[in-house]
N, CA, C and O of each residue as an XYZ file, in Angstrom:
792
protein
N       0.823     -1.188      0.000
C       0.000      0.000      0.000
C       0.870      1.257      0.000
O       0.518      2.263     -0.615
N       2.005      1.192      0.691
C       2.835      2.383      0.857
C       3.227      2.947     -0.509
O       3.990      2.326     -1.248
N       2.698      4.129     -0.838
C       3.054      4.802     -2.074
C       2.552      4.147     -3.347
O       3.050      4.468     -4.426
N       1.592      3.249     -3.268
C       1.155      2.527     -4.457
C      -0.162      3.016     -5.054
O      -0.498      2.633     -6.175
N      -0.917      3.852     -4.339
C      -2.245      4.226     -4.814
C      -2.190      4.858     -6.203
O      -2.994      4.518     -7.071
N      -1.258      5.765     -6.416
C      -1.150      6.420     -7.719
C      -0.865      5.396     -8.828
O      -1.404      5.492     -9.930
N      -0.014      4.425     -8.516
C       0.309      3.387     -9.512
C      -0.926      2.562     -9.852
O      -1.155      2.243    -11.018
N      -1.727      2.211     -8.837
C      -2.939      1.429     -9.102
C      -3.964      2.240     -9.879
O      -4.617      1.708    -10.776
N      -4.115      3.515     -9.551
C      -5.058      4.357    -10.299
C      -4.662      4.409    -11.774
O      -5.518      4.375    -12.657
N      -3.364      4.492    -12.027
C      -2.882      4.511    -13.411
C      -3.172      3.185    -14.101
O      -3.625      3.170    -15.246
N      -2.916      2.062    -13.412
C      -3.177      0.744    -13.994
C      -4.648      0.586    -14.362
O      -4.974      0.080    -15.436
N      -5.538      1.020    -13.464
C      -6.972      0.839    -13.704
C      -7.585      1.907    -14.606
O      -8.767      1.826    -14.941
N      -6.802      2.900    -15.000
C      -7.315      3.886    -15.954
C      -7.073      3.437    -17.392
O      -7.568      4.062    -18.330
N      -6.316      2.359    -17.569
C      -6.038      1.820    -18.898
C      -7.321      1.279    -19.517
O      -8.140      0.697    -18.807
N      -7.517      1.457    -20.833
C      -8.718      0.918    -21.477
C      -8.724     -0.607    -21.560
O      -9.782     -1.215    -21.718
N      -7.556     -1.223    -21.455
C      -7.469     -2.684    -21.507
C      -7.659     -3.232    -20.098
O      -6.897     -2.867    -19.203
N      -8.646     -4.092    -19.869
C      -8.887     -4.601    -18.513
C      -7.638     -5.244    -17.922
O      -6.948     -6.017    -18.587
N      -7.361     -4.914    -16.668
C      -6.168     -5.421    -16.004
C      -6.281     -6.911    -15.713
O      -5.331     -7.661    -15.937
N      -7.428     -7.341    -15.221
C      -7.627     -8.753    -14.874
C      -8.720     -9.312    -15.765
O      -9.854     -8.834    -15.743
N      -8.379    -10.320    -16.545
C      -9.326    -10.902    -17.484
C      -9.415    -12.398    -17.258
O      -8.755    -12.949    -16.377
N     -10.237    -13.046    -18.062
C     -10.346    -14.490    -17.996
C     -11.365    -14.917    -16.957
O     -11.935    -14.087    -16.250
N     -11.591    -16.224    -16.872
C     -12.603    -16.712    -15.940
C     -12.174    -16.524    -14.496
O     -11.001    -16.688    -14.161
N     -13.122    -16.180    -13.651
C     -12.847    -16.053    -12.221
C     -12.681    -17.441    -11.620
O     -13.265    -18.407    -12.111
N     -11.887    -17.543    -10.558
C     -11.649    -18.860     -9.960
C     -12.868    -19.395     -9.227
O     -13.729    -18.630     -8.791
N     -12.934    -20.728     -9.092
C     -13.955    -21.331     -8.245
C     -13.672    -20.965     -6.799
O     -12.514    -20.949     -6.381
N     -14.691    -20.675     -6.045
C     -14.508    -20.156     -4.692
C     -15.398    -20.915     -3.720
O     -16.571    -21.160     -4.003
N     -14.834    -21.287     -2.569
C     -15.629    -21.859     -1.490
C     -16.220    -20.711     -0.674
O     -15.513    -19.782     -0.282
N     -17.522    -20.789     -0.425
C     -18.188    -19.749      0.347
C     -18.924    -20.378      1.515
O     -19.349    -21.531      1.449
N     -19.068    -19.617      2.573
C     -19.847    -20.047      3.727
C     -20.767    -18.892      4.101
O     -20.306    -17.761      4.255
N     -22.052    -19.160      4.247
C     -22.988    -18.107      4.624
C     -23.312    -17.191      3.461
O     -22.885    -17.423      2.330
N     -24.073    -16.147      3.756
C     -24.550    -15.265      2.695
C     -23.838    -13.912      2.652
O     -23.966    -13.183      1.669
N     -23.097    -13.571      3.693
C     -22.430    -12.264      3.724
C     -20.971    -12.439      3.317
O     -20.168    -12.998      4.065
N     -20.639    -11.952      2.116
C     -19.321    -12.159      1.524
C     -18.633    -10.821      1.303
O     -19.243     -9.874      0.807
N     -17.361    -10.750      1.675
C     -16.548     -9.550      1.476
C     -15.336     -9.916      0.650
O     -14.612    -10.854      0.985
N     -15.106     -9.177     -0.437
C     -13.859     -9.336     -1.182
C     -12.987     -8.117     -0.940
O     -13.376     -6.989     -1.241
N     -11.809     -8.356     -0.396
C     -10.855     -7.279     -0.145
C      -9.921     -7.153     -1.337
O      -9.376     -8.147     -1.816
N      -9.738     -5.919     -1.819
C      -8.942     -5.705     -3.018
C      -9.657     -6.258     -4.232
O      -9.090     -7.045     -4.990
N     -10.905     -5.847     -4.420
C     -11.751     -6.438     -5.473
C     -11.357     -6.013     -6.875
O     -11.806     -6.622     -7.846
N     -10.526     -4.980     -7.010
C     -10.082     -4.557     -8.336
C     -11.250     -4.220     -9.239
O     -12.177     -3.522     -8.830
N     -11.207     -4.720    -10.479
C     -12.263     -4.400    -11.442
C     -13.444     -5.369    -11.382
O     -14.287     -5.378    -12.279
N     -13.504     -6.183    -10.326
C     -14.693     -6.994    -10.097
C     -14.723     -8.342    -10.782
O     -15.789     -8.947    -10.894
N     -13.572     -8.836    -11.249
C     -13.545    -10.139    -11.928
C     -14.139    -11.227    -11.036
O     -14.973    -12.012    -11.489
N     -13.719    -11.280     -9.780
C     -14.230    -12.301     -8.870
C     -15.657    -11.988     -8.445
O     -16.498    -12.885     -8.390
N     -15.939    -10.722     -8.144
C     -17.294    -10.334     -7.729
C     -18.332    -10.753     -8.758
O     -19.426    -11.192     -8.404
N     -17.985    -10.616    -10.031
C     -18.950    -10.913    -11.087
C     -19.293    -12.396    -11.144
O     -20.318    -12.771    -11.714
N     -18.443    -13.252    -10.557
C     -18.681    -14.692    -10.592
C     -19.441    -15.195     -9.364
O     -19.822    -16.364     -9.309
N     -19.661    -14.322     -8.383
C     -20.325    -14.753     -7.153
C     -21.832    -14.795     -7.336
O     -22.422    -13.884     -7.916
N     -22.448    -15.854     -6.839
C     -23.909    -15.932     -6.882
C     -24.513    -15.265     -5.651
O     -25.717    -15.009     -5.607
N     -23.681    -14.987     -4.656
C     -24.132    -14.326     -3.437
C     -24.107    -12.813     -3.624
O     -23.379    -12.293     -4.470
N     -24.901    -12.123     -2.835
C     -24.716    -10.682     -2.745
C     -23.433    -10.474     -1.964
O     -23.184    -11.165     -0.975
N     -22.629     -9.539     -2.395
C     -21.313     -9.376     -1.789
C     -20.970     -7.905     -1.656
O     -21.622     -7.034     -2.232
N     -19.923     -7.655     -0.877
C     -19.345     -6.321     -0.756
C     -17.933     -6.407     -1.309
O     -17.166     -7.295     -0.937
N     -17.594     -5.489     -2.194
C     -16.243     -5.415     -2.727
C     -15.575     -4.147     -2.234
O     -16.154     -3.064     -2.327
N     -14.359     -4.266     -1.708
C     -13.613     -3.112     -1.218
C     -12.314     -2.982     -1.986
O     -11.607     -3.967     -2.200
N     -12.002     -1.756     -2.403
C     -10.722     -1.473     -3.047
C     -10.351     -0.029     -2.742
O     -11.224      0.807     -2.509
N      -9.041      0.266     -2.744
C      -8.634      1.647     -2.499
C      -8.544      2.461     -3.781
O      -8.361      3.677     -3.723
N      -8.667      1.819     -4.933
C      -8.593      2.515     -6.221
C      -9.987      2.887     -6.721
O     -10.827      2.017     -6.948
N     -10.219      4.164     -6.885
C     -11.498      4.620     -7.423
C     -11.674      4.144     -8.860
O     -12.768      3.737     -9.248
N     -10.609      4.191     -9.647
C     -10.701      3.730    -11.037
C     -11.063      2.252    -11.120
O     -11.790      1.841    -12.025
N     -10.562      1.452    -10.186
C     -10.925      0.031    -10.159
C     -12.408     -0.125     -9.875
O     -13.098     -0.869    -10.571
N     -12.900      0.565     -8.865
C     -14.311      0.442     -8.486
C     -15.242      0.905     -9.602
O     -16.333      0.359     -9.769
N     -14.815      1.905    -10.362
C     -15.639      2.394    -11.469
C     -15.792      1.347    -12.571
O     -16.717      1.430    -13.379
N     -14.895      0.367    -12.609
C     -14.954     -0.693    -13.616
C     -15.716     -1.926    -13.134
O     -15.955     -2.851    -13.910
N     -16.095     -1.943    -11.861
C     -16.767     -3.121    -11.299
C     -18.214     -3.213    -11.754
O     -18.888     -2.194    -11.902
N     -18.695     -4.440    -11.975
C     -20.131     -4.619    -12.219
C     -20.873     -4.332    -10.921
O     -20.412     -4.709     -9.844
N     -22.002     -3.676    -11.017
C     -22.721     -3.276     -9.801
C     -24.071     -3.970     -9.668
O     -24.904     -3.565     -8.857
N     -24.289     -5.012    -10.463
C     -25.607     -5.647    -10.433
C     -25.889     -6.393     -9.132
O     -27.039     -6.443     -8.696
N     -24.858     -6.980     -8.497
C     -25.091     -7.726     -7.262
C     -24.264     -7.214     -6.093
O     -24.647     -7.414     -4.940
N     -23.167     -6.574     -6.356
C     -22.237     -6.213     -5.285
C     -22.410     -4.769     -4.833
O     -22.734     -3.881     -5.621
N     -22.186     -4.566     -3.554
C     -22.045     -3.217     -3.002
C     -20.557     -2.903     -3.017
O     -19.739     -3.747     -2.652
N     -20.207     -1.712     -3.433
C     -18.804     -1.338     -3.561
C     -18.437     -0.291     -2.520
O     -19.198      0.639     -2.254
N     -17.252     -0.461     -1.936
C     -16.772      0.444     -0.890
C     -15.335      0.822     -1.206
O     -14.498     -0.041     -1.473
N     -15.056      2.119     -1.173
C     -13.668      2.543     -1.320
C     -13.066      2.606      0.078
O     -13.571      3.304      0.957
N     -11.978      1.863      0.267
C     -11.372      1.815      1.593
C     -10.048      1.087      1.559
O      -9.599      0.620      0.512
N      -9.433      1.002      2.723
C      -8.118      0.389      2.880
C      -8.228     -0.944      3.608
O      -8.987     -1.062      4.570
N      -7.485     -1.940      3.165
C      -7.504     -3.238      3.832
C      -6.878     -3.178      5.221
O      -7.080     -4.080      6.035
N      -6.123     -2.125      5.493
C      -5.471     -1.997      6.800
C      -6.396     -1.399      7.852
O      -6.115     -1.493      9.047
N      -7.493     -0.786      7.423
C      -8.458     -0.152      8.342
C      -9.851     -0.356      7.751
O     -10.407      0.555      7.138
N     -10.408     -1.539      7.933
C     -11.682     -1.855      7.297
C     -12.839     -1.108      7.949
O     -12.951     -1.079      9.174
N     -13.692     -0.510      7.136
C     -14.815      0.285      7.664
C     -16.045     -0.561      7.974
O     -17.167     -0.182      7.641
N     -15.827     -1.713      8.615
C     -16.925     -2.625      8.933
C     -16.841     -3.031     10.401
O     -15.766     -3.033     11.001
N     -17.991     -3.371     10.962
C     -18.041     -3.824     12.351
C     -17.443     -5.220     12.496
O     -17.362     -5.980     11.530
N     -17.033     -5.540     13.702
C     -16.565     -6.887     14.018
C     -17.645     -7.903     13.634
O     -18.834     -7.659     13.838
N     -17.227     -9.031     13.084
C     -18.156    -10.117     12.800
C     -19.217     -9.806     11.766
O     -20.349    -10.276     11.879
N     -18.869     -9.019     10.756
C     -19.855     -8.609      9.748
C     -20.024     -9.590      8.595
O     -21.045     -9.549      7.908
N     -19.048    -10.474      8.362
C     -19.073    -11.298      7.149
C     -18.842    -12.780      7.455
O     -18.068    -13.142      8.340
N     -19.542    -13.621      6.689
C     -19.384    -15.068      6.809
C     -18.148    -15.557      6.060
O     -17.467    -16.477      6.512
N     -17.864    -14.942      4.923
C     -16.714    -15.315      4.092
C     -15.949    -14.057      3.709
O     -16.545    -13.053      3.317
N     -14.627    -14.114      3.823
C     -13.762    -13.013      3.387
C     -12.814    -13.557      2.325
O     -12.143    -14.567      2.537
N     -12.765    -12.882      1.184
C     -11.879    -13.259      0.082
C     -10.666    -12.332      0.073
O     -10.804    -11.109      0.042
N      -9.491    -12.925      0.099
C      -8.229    -12.188     -0.030
C      -7.506    -12.763     -1.248
O      -6.554    -13.532     -1.113
N      -7.963    -12.384     -2.419
C      -7.412    -12.928     -3.661
C      -6.472    -11.912     -4.292
O      -6.902    -10.867     -4.779
N      -5.213    -12.226     -4.278
C      -4.168    -11.392     -4.885
C      -4.197     -9.954     -4.368
O      -4.129     -8.994     -5.135
N      -4.299     -9.838     -3.044
C      -4.172     -8.524     -2.414
C      -3.001     -8.504     -1.439
O      -2.279     -7.509     -1.363
N      -2.801     -9.590     -0.690
C      -1.728     -9.609      0.313
C      -0.354     -9.462     -0.320
O       0.557     -8.929      0.313
N      -0.183     -9.922     -1.552
C       1.128     -9.844     -2.192
C       1.534     -8.422     -2.551
O       2.693     -8.173     -2.881
N       0.592     -7.490     -2.490
C       0.913     -6.093     -2.803
C       1.188     -5.271     -1.546
O       1.205     -4.041     -1.590
N       1.402     -5.955     -0.439
C       1.676     -5.306      0.840
C       3.048     -5.722      1.348
O       3.526     -6.818      1.054
N       3.679     -4.828      2.120
C       4.922     -5.203      2.792
C       4.566     -5.943      4.072
O       3.396     -6.001      4.452
N       5.568     -6.511      4.739
C       5.318     -7.472      5.821
C       4.393     -6.943      6.919
O       3.415     -7.604      7.266
N       4.685     -5.770      7.467
C       3.843     -5.263      8.560
C       2.413     -5.005      8.087
O       1.468     -5.158      8.861
N       2.250     -4.620      6.831
C       0.911     -4.395      6.282
C       0.161     -5.710      6.090
O      -1.046     -5.778      6.321
N       0.872     -6.751      5.669
C       0.224     -8.062      5.513
C      -0.349     -8.540      6.840
O      -1.468     -9.051      6.893
N       0.418     -8.374      7.905
C      -0.039     -8.778      9.238
C      -1.284     -7.987      9.632
O      -2.262     -8.564     10.107
N      -1.251     -6.682      9.438
C      -2.387     -5.822      9.804
C      -3.619     -6.151      8.966
O      -4.731     -6.190      9.494
N      -3.434     -6.390      7.659
C      -4.567     -6.708      6.778
C      -5.246     -8.004      7.207
O      -6.474     -8.087      7.205
N      -4.466     -9.008      7.572
C      -5.045    -10.277      8.011
C      -5.767    -10.094      9.343
O      -6.846    -10.654      9.538
N      -5.187     -9.318     10.263
C      -5.862     -9.037     11.542
C      -7.229     -8.399     11.293
O      -8.217     -8.764     11.930
N      -7.275     -7.457     10.375
C      -8.536     -6.782     10.048
C      -9.522     -7.745      9.396
O     -10.713     -7.723      9.709
N      -9.031     -8.588      8.495
C      -9.915     -9.555      7.831
C     -10.515    -10.519      8.847
O     -11.702    -10.838      8.776
N      -9.709    -10.980      9.782
C     -10.208    -11.886     10.830
C     -11.203    -11.154     11.721
O     -12.208    -11.734     12.131
N     -10.938     -9.900     12.022
C     -11.832     -9.111     12.885
C     -13.242     -9.023     12.319
O     -14.216     -9.099     13.068
N     -13.361     -8.865     11.001
C     -14.694     -8.676     10.414
C     -15.387     -9.991     10.073
O     -16.527     -9.984      9.609
N     -14.707    -11.132     10.298
C     -15.322    -12.443     10.079
C     -16.165    -12.843     11.282
O     -15.819    -12.542     12.424
N     -17.269    -13.522     11.016
C     -18.062    -14.092     12.105
C     -17.289    -15.268     12.717
O     -16.438    -15.853     12.047
N     -17.570    -15.625     13.980
C     -16.996    -16.859     14.513
C     -17.416    -18.029     13.618
O     -18.592    -18.168     13.284
N     -16.471    -18.849     13.240
C     -16.765    -19.938     12.313
C     -16.753    -19.513     10.867
O     -17.132    -20.290      9.991
N     -16.323    -18.284     10.597
C     -16.283    -17.785      9.229
C     -15.177    -18.424      8.404
O     -14.319    -19.139      8.921
N     -15.223    -18.147      7.114
C     -14.303    -18.751      6.153
C     -13.461    -17.660      5.490
O     -13.964    -16.581      5.176
N     -12.172    -17.954      5.280
C     -11.305    -17.046      4.541
C     -10.730    -17.788      3.348
O     -10.170    -18.875      3.493
N     -10.870    -17.200      2.174
C     -10.319    -17.752      0.942
C      -9.151    -16.873      0.520
O      -9.272    -15.650      0.469
N      -8.015    -17.504      0.217
C      -6.811    -16.742     -0.097
C      -6.183    -17.251     -1.389
O      -6.168    -18.453     -1.658
N      -5.667    -16.321     -2.181
C      -4.887    -16.634     -3.384
C      -3.725    -15.656     -3.408
O      -3.927    -14.443     -3.350
N      -2.498    -16.185     -3.494
C      -1.294    -15.347     -3.548
C      -0.292    -16.005     -4.488
O      -0.367    -17.210     -4.730
N       0.632    -15.235     -5.012
C       1.667    -15.801     -5.864
C       2.677    -16.584     -5.030
O       3.018    -16.195     -3.913
N       3.145    -17.683     -5.589
C       4.141    -18.545     -4.964
C       5.546    -18.097     -5.370
O       5.731    -17.431     -6.388
N       6.525    -18.476     -4.558
C       7.925    -18.170     -4.885
C       8.369    -18.880     -6.167
O       9.416    -18.549     -6.722
N       7.584    -19.853     -6.641
C       7.934    -20.548     -7.893
C       7.378    -19.842     -9.127
O       7.617    -20.285    -10.250
N       6.642    -18.755     -8.933
C       6.060    -18.045    -10.065
C       7.158    -17.461    -10.955
O       8.202    -17.032    -10.463
N       6.915    -17.449    -12.263
C       7.924    -17.011    -13.236
C       8.325    -15.547    -13.053
O       9.376    -15.130    -13.540
N       7.510    -14.777    -12.367
C       7.833    -13.358    -12.186
C       8.639    -13.087    -10.922
O       9.042    -11.952    -10.667
N       8.871    -14.132    -10.132
C       9.655    -13.965     -8.906
C      11.018    -13.343     -9.237
O      11.691    -13.773    -10.174
N      11.411    -12.343     -8.471
C      12.723    -11.707     -8.643
C      12.743    -10.538     -9.602
O      13.775     -9.883     -9.747
N      11.619    -10.255    -10.268
C      11.585     -9.135    -11.216
C      11.333     -7.839    -10.446
O      10.379     -7.745     -9.673
N      12.184     -6.852    -10.659
C      12.032     -5.564     -9.992
C      13.107     -5.333     -8.944
O      14.079     -6.083     -8.849
N      12.915     -4.289     -8.166
C      13.851     -3.893     -7.129
C      13.465     -4.548     -5.805
O      12.293     -4.535     -5.429
N      14.430     -5.116     -5.101
C      14.156     -5.770     -3.825
C      13.667     -4.747     -2.808
O      14.288     -3.704     -2.605
N      12.540     -5.063     -2.172
C      11.975     -4.221     -1.119
C      12.246     -4.857      0.242
O      12.688     -4.185      1.174
N      11.981     -6.134      0.345
C      12.284     -6.949      1.514
C      12.294     -8.397      1.040
O      12.138     -8.649     -0.155
N      12.475     -9.350      1.946
C      12.604    -10.754      1.542
C      11.418    -11.179      0.663
O      10.260    -11.009      1.045
N      11.726    -11.736     -0.523
C      10.725    -12.235     -1.480
C       9.736    -11.163     -1.952
O       8.631    -11.485     -2.387
N      10.131     -9.904     -1.867
C       9.253     -8.776     -2.221
C       9.998     -7.844     -3.163
O      11.141     -7.463     -2.912
N       9.315     -7.478     -4.272
C       9.964     -6.688     -5.311
C       9.013     -5.590     -5.801
O       7.810     -5.811     -5.940
N       9.575     -4.406     -6.060
C       8.792     -3.319     -6.657
C       9.106     -3.301     -8.143
O      10.252     -3.112     -8.552
N       8.065     -3.504     -8.942
C       8.247     -3.519    -10.392
C       8.317     -2.093    -10.935
O       8.102     -1.121    -10.211
N       8.621     -1.997    -12.217
C       8.787     -0.706    -12.862
C       7.557      0.181    -12.815
O       7.673      1.404    -12.900
N       6.373     -0.421    -12.682
C       5.150      0.384    -12.612
C       4.883      0.923    -11.204
O       3.890      1.616    -10.982
N       5.779      0.603    -10.245
C       5.636      1.114     -8.885
C       4.861      0.206     -7.944
O       4.697      0.530     -6.768
N       4.382     -0.931     -8.446
C       3.570     -1.836     -7.632
C       4.454     -2.922     -7.023
O       5.326     -3.486     -7.683
N       4.200     -3.197     -5.741
C       4.946     -4.191     -4.981
C       4.326     -5.573     -5.179
O       3.105     -5.724     -5.208
N       5.203     -6.588     -5.318
C       4.776     -7.985     -5.409
C       5.580     -8.812     -4.413
O       6.809     -8.851     -4.465
N       4.867     -9.469     -3.511
C       5.497    -10.403     -2.576
C       5.136    -11.816     -3.027
O       4.010    -12.067     -3.454
N       6.093    -12.735     -2.931
C       5.896    -14.125     -3.326
C       5.999    -15.005     -2.083
O       6.961    -14.908     -1.321
N       5.000    -15.862     -1.887
C       4.836    -16.596     -0.641
C       5.321    -18.031     -0.714
O       5.330    -18.654     -1.775
N       5.723    -18.541      0.444
C       5.965    -19.953      0.668
C       4.781    -20.474      1.487
O       4.183    -19.709      2.243
N       4.426    -21.762      1.355
C       3.251    -22.274      2.061
C       3.263    -22.037      3.573
O       2.249    -21.626      4.138
N       4.389    -22.290      4.229
C       4.428    -22.110      5.682
C       4.278    -20.643      6.079
O       3.789    -20.337      7.167
N       4.696    -19.747      5.204
C       4.512    -18.317      5.476
C       3.026    -17.977      5.495
O       2.574    -17.200      6.337
N       2.265    -18.559      4.567
C       0.813    -18.331      4.541
C       0.191    -18.851      5.829
O      -0.624    -18.172      6.453
N       0.581    -20.062      6.222
C       0.018    -20.658      7.448
C       0.314    -19.800      8.670
O      -0.561    -19.586      9.509
N       1.538    -19.311      8.770
C       1.919    -18.469      9.908
C       1.155    -17.153      9.893
O       0.682    -16.691     10.931
N       1.038    -16.555      8.719
C       0.347    -15.277      8.587
C      -1.118    -15.384      8.987
O      -1.663    -14.467      9.601
N      -1.761    -16.500      8.641
C      -3.190    -16.653      8.903
C      -3.499    -17.246     10.278
O      -4.667    -17.422     10.623
N      -2.485    -17.550     11.052
C      -2.715    -18.022     12.422
C      -3.476    -16.927     13.174
O      -3.081    -15.766     13.077
N      -4.525    -17.224     13.905
C      -4.928    -18.507     14.472
C      -5.996    -19.251     13.661
O      -6.602    -20.187     14.183
N      -6.245    -18.869     12.408
C      -7.217    -19.612     11.616
C      -6.709    -21.023     11.355
O      -5.502    -21.264     11.326
N      -7.637    -21.948     11.168
C      -7.299    -23.339     10.916
C      -7.304    -23.601      9.411
O      -8.209    -23.172      8.695
N      -6.291    -24.303      8.952
C      -6.186    -24.631      7.530
C      -7.176    -25.725      7.150
O      -7.181    -26.805      7.742
N      -8.001    -25.439      6.171
C      -8.870    -26.451      5.584
C      -8.177    -27.045      4.364
O      -8.186    -28.258      4.155
N      -7.575    -26.168      3.561
C      -6.913    -26.606      2.340
C      -5.915    -25.543      1.922
O      -6.220    -24.352      1.982
N      -4.720    -25.955      1.496
C      -3.739    -25.043      0.927
C      -2.929    -25.828     -0.090
O      -2.285    -26.822      0.243
N      -2.970    -25.369     -1.337
C      -2.218    -26.067     -2.375
C      -1.620    -25.073     -3.357
O      -2.085    -23.943     -3.503
N      -0.590    -25.529     -4.012
C       0.041    -24.705     -5.039
C      -0.549    -25.086     -6.385
O      -0.565    -26.258     -6.761
N      -1.028    -24.093     -7.100
C      -1.568    -24.300     -8.446
C      -0.508    -23.791     -9.423
O      -0.091    -22.634     -9.359
N      -0.084    -24.663    -10.318
C       0.973    -24.320    -11.267
C       0.457    -24.531    -12.681
O      -0.098    -25.583    -12.999
N       0.645    -23.523    -13.529
C       0.243    -23.628    -14.937
C       1.403    -23.161    -15.804
O       1.885    -22.037    -15.662
N       1.846    -24.037    -16.702
C       2.933    -23.662    -17.606
C       2.395    -22.726    -18.677
O       1.301    -22.929    -19.204
N       3.171    -21.704    -18.992
C       2.777    -20.737    -20.008
C       3.110    -21.310    -21.391
O       4.232    -21.751    -21.635
N       2.141    -21.297    -22.272
C       2.319    -21.880    -23.610
C       3.381    -21.156    -24.426
O       4.123    -21.777    -25.186
N       3.447    -19.832    -24.261
C       4.384    -19.047    -25.074
C       5.820    -19.121    -24.551
O       6.745    -18.686    -25.236
N       6.022    -19.674    -23.328
C       7.368    -19.740    -22.757
C       7.541    -21.078    -22.038
O       7.352    -21.159    -20.824
N       7.898    -22.122    -22.777
C       8.059    -23.446    -22.160
C       8.993    -23.380    -20.945
O      10.067    -22.782    -21.001
N       8.564    -23.999    -19.866
C       9.346    -23.995    -18.626
C       8.981    -22.863    -17.683
O       9.281    -22.934    -16.492
N       8.335    -21.813    -18.196
C       7.898    -20.695    -17.347
C       6.525    -21.027    -16.783
O       5.638    -21.467    -17.513
N       6.353    -20.817    -15.493
C       5.079    -21.171    -14.870
C       4.485    -20.004    -14.093
O       5.189    -19.178    -13.512
N       3.162    -19.975    -14.112
C       2.425    -19.108    -13.196
C       2.111    -19.996    -12.000
O       1.479    -21.042    -12.147
N       2.545    -19.588    -10.834
C       2.359    -20.421     -9.642
C       1.727    -19.591     -8.535
O       2.207    -18.511     -8.189
N       0.642    -20.121     -7.991
C      -0.009    -19.427     -6.890
C      -0.416    -20.416     -5.819
O      -0.655    -21.593     -6.092
N      -0.491    -19.916     -4.590
C      -0.975    -20.699     -3.468
C      -2.427    -20.357     -3.264
O      -2.791    -19.184     -3.181
N      -3.261    -21.377     -3.183
C      -4.698    -21.209     -3.063
C      -5.136    -21.945     -1.807
O      -4.859    -23.134     -1.648
N      -5.821    -21.237     -0.913
C      -6.177    -21.871      0.333
C      -7.487    -21.418      0.903
O      -8.012    -20.358      0.564
N      -8.010    -22.257      1.789
C      -9.223    -21.947      2.537
C      -8.929    -22.187      4.012
O      -8.399    -23.232      4.389
N      -9.277    -21.212      4.839
C      -9.022    -21.281      6.271
C     -10.292    -20.901      7.009
O     -11.142    -20.183      6.481
N     -10.411    -21.389      8.234
C     -11.612    -21.119      9.028
C     -11.227    -20.894     10.477
O     -10.202    -21.384     10.951
N     -12.072    -20.140     11.174
C     -11.820    -19.929     12.598
C     -12.243    -21.121     13.428
O     -11.910    -21.197     14.610
N     -12.991    -22.079     12.819
C     -13.401    -23.255     13.575
C     -12.865    -24.561     12.982
O     -13.163    -25.641     13.491
N     -12.076    -24.465     11.909
C     -11.447    -25.651     11.338
C     -12.375    -26.536     10.509
O     -11.980    -27.635     10.119
N     -13.598    -26.085     10.232
C     -14.525    -26.895      9.432
C     -14.730    -26.272      8.065
O     -15.477    -26.809      7.248
């Protein structure tokens, strides 16, 4: 987040959609769903539930579909919601754009707004991703690319530690080889965690 808002506004002002393709399959619990860092609404548009999407980029929110979701401009480090407001919280490709202390704070906030027994769905880039190491080193496994946006690449145990005290339901690495570059892979960690382990 530190110094990145202008970079994100620029990215989302482009006429070419930043995030395209089919949205991922998502495990949901309950009817109150929050997506943190919703961007242009790729995931929101795939939800059958009514949901709330939060992003700090106004340009991103202006690109979101508004047929089912309520949109909120805000920061993941200071969520404008009451404790226990949501059954499911989605953190899909948002934690990797934060530095270490911000990642900890964002997860604390996400847990705070979850109901007891709530579900958290997470997607982050893995250290095996083909883009690992591109840019200027910010901190361990974290790089600032030329567009000014920070990317952190995770190891599985780092995700588990970060999401403690939530219980792991599932965490796996999804790897897809890029057709145009044999041997290059897009690698992400995809997981579901709960405060009650179910």
